[in-house]
N, C-alpha and C positions, 0 to 999 in steps of 0.2 A: 505507453498505454495509460491513460488517466481517466478514471471514472469521475463524473462531475454532476453536481446538483446545486444550482444557484451559487456557483463558485466564482463569479466574475470579480469580486472584490480582491481576491488574492491570486487568481489563476495566471495573470500576466507574467509575473516574475518566474513562476514555475515553468511556464512554456518557454520563456527566454532561456532558462537554464538548461533546457533539453537540446538546444541547437548544437550542431546542425542536423541532428538525427530526426527522421520523420516521426511525427506524433499522431496517435489516434486518441481522440477524446470521445469517450462513450458517455453520452449525456442521458440522464434519467428524467428529462422533462423540465429543464430550467426555465424560469420566467424572468430572469434578471439580465439577459443578454450574454450569458455564458457562451452559447453556441456561436454567436456573432463574433465575440472576442476571440474565441479559439480559431475560427476561420481566418480572421484578420491576421492572426499570428502564424498562419500557414499550416495549422493542424487539420487533419481530416476529422470530421465529426460524424459519428454514428449515433443513432438513438436506440434506446433499449428500455425495457421495463425497469421501473425504479427499484433500486436495490443494488448494493455494490457487487454482489456475486453475479447477478444477471448482467450488469453493465460491463464488468471485467470479462465475462465470457463472450459477450458481444464484441467487445473491442479486440479480443484475441482472434475471434473468427474473422474480423475484418482486416487484420494485419497480414502482410505478405512477406515478412522477414524471417530469417532462420533463428533470430534471437529476439526476445521481447523483454522490456523493462517495465514492470507495472509500478505505478507511482500514484500516491494520493494527490488530490488537487490542492492540498495545503502543505505539501512537502517539496522542499527545494533541494536540488542536487548540488553537491559541493564542487569547487574547482578541481579539475583533475579526475572527475568521475569517469570520463570516457576512457582514459588510459587504464584505470582500474578495471573497468568493464571489459576492455579488450584483453587484459591479462587473464581475467576470469574465464573468458570464452575459450581459452586453451583446453578447458575441461568441460565438454558439453554434457557430461553425465552428472554435473552438479549445478545447483542453482545458488546464486549469490545474493546476499543481503547486506545492507549498510548498517553501521551503528546509528543510534538515534541521538540527536541533539535537539533541544527545545529552544525556541526563540524567546527566552525569558531569563533574566538574571537572578531570579529568586532561588534561594537555597533548595526549595522544594523541587525545582526543575532538575538540579544536579542530583538530588537523591533519586528522583524518578529515572533519570538516565542510567544511574548505577544499577537500579533494580532491573531495568530493561536489559542491560548488559549481562547481568546474572541470569536472567530468564533465558537469554539466547545461549549462553555458555553452558548452563546446567541442564535446562529443559529442552534446548534446541527448538525454541518457539519464537522466531522473529515474527512481528506483526506487519500488516500491510503498510503502515506508515514508515517503515524502514526501507521500502522498495523491495522488489524481487526481480532479479535478472535470471532469466531461464531460457534455455533453447526451446525452439518449437518442438523438437523431437522428444525432449524430456517432458515438456508440458503435456503433449498428447499421450505419452506413455502412462502418465499417472492420472489422466482423466481431466486435467485442467480445472478451472474454477467451476464450481457447481452453483446453480442459481439460488443461493441461500440468502435470506434477508440480513444476516450478519454472521460472524464467525467464519466467513468464507476464506479468510487468510489462514486461520488456524487449521481449518479443514484441509487446505491444500498442503501446508508445510508438514502436517502429520502424515499425509500420504507420501510426501517426499522422504521423510525420515532423516535422522541426523547425518547419515553417511552421504546423503545427496544434497547437503546444505553446506555452504562455505561463507564465512564472514569476509566481507570486503574491507580494505584497510582505510576507509573513509567514513565520515558520518554525514547523513542527510540532516537537514534542519526542518523540523515540523512545527507548525503553529501550536502554541500552548493556549490558544484562546479558549478552548473548551474547558481546560483545567482552571483557568482564571475565572471563567464565568460560573462554573458549577462548584468550584472548590477543589483543591488538590486532593484532599483526603477522600472527599465524597466520590469524585469521579474515579479515582484509583480503586476505591473499594468496590464500586459498581462494576468496573472492568474485571476485577478479580472474581466477583460473584458470577458474572456472565461466563467466564472461562471455566469456573468450577461446575456450573450447571451444564455446560456443554460436555465436559468430561463425564458427568453423571448420566448423560444420555437424554437430557431434556431437549425437546424439539426446538430448533432455532426460532421458530415463530413465537414460541412462548418466551424464550429468552429476550427476544426483541422488545417485548412489552416492558420488561425490566430495564433494558438498555435505554429506552425512550424516557 
């Protein structure tokens, strides 16, 4: 399950890494050929109102499988992910997430990976760029993704809670392009500010203005 918006430049390898599993791409109105690329790769494409929460919810509604793996359009699965996923499926009462690796050799990337590992271990807060493997039954039980403009991943994992989350023994690789473009410290500080505002009860629409 992949939400997309003008993701054609990097989506091909992501889709290839999902084989042989069926893929649903929930597109928010791309104008760069994302939908055509996804269809050529064998993915089912559904359209949804722009916004990751709305797109993820639409993709889940279109899926017909007892398990779903939600994945960002710039996040590549590692070799052996299917075996790790099958092992996790032995416990349908828990959702699984991967560790995070960034496709950058900079020391800042390694520091950020360690901070993400700490956040998951101590705060039980994996983000959407780490993937989320969840059974349909558990997804429906907790209410699924809500059509939020952002923080949709935090909203869902908070409803799942620590006891229904399990770390998978592999790392996905996510693009570091946004950190390189915006600056490692600046983007990380902005992400932390968004999370803090969300916990303080600030409406996601207001947080989105800061995020942009």
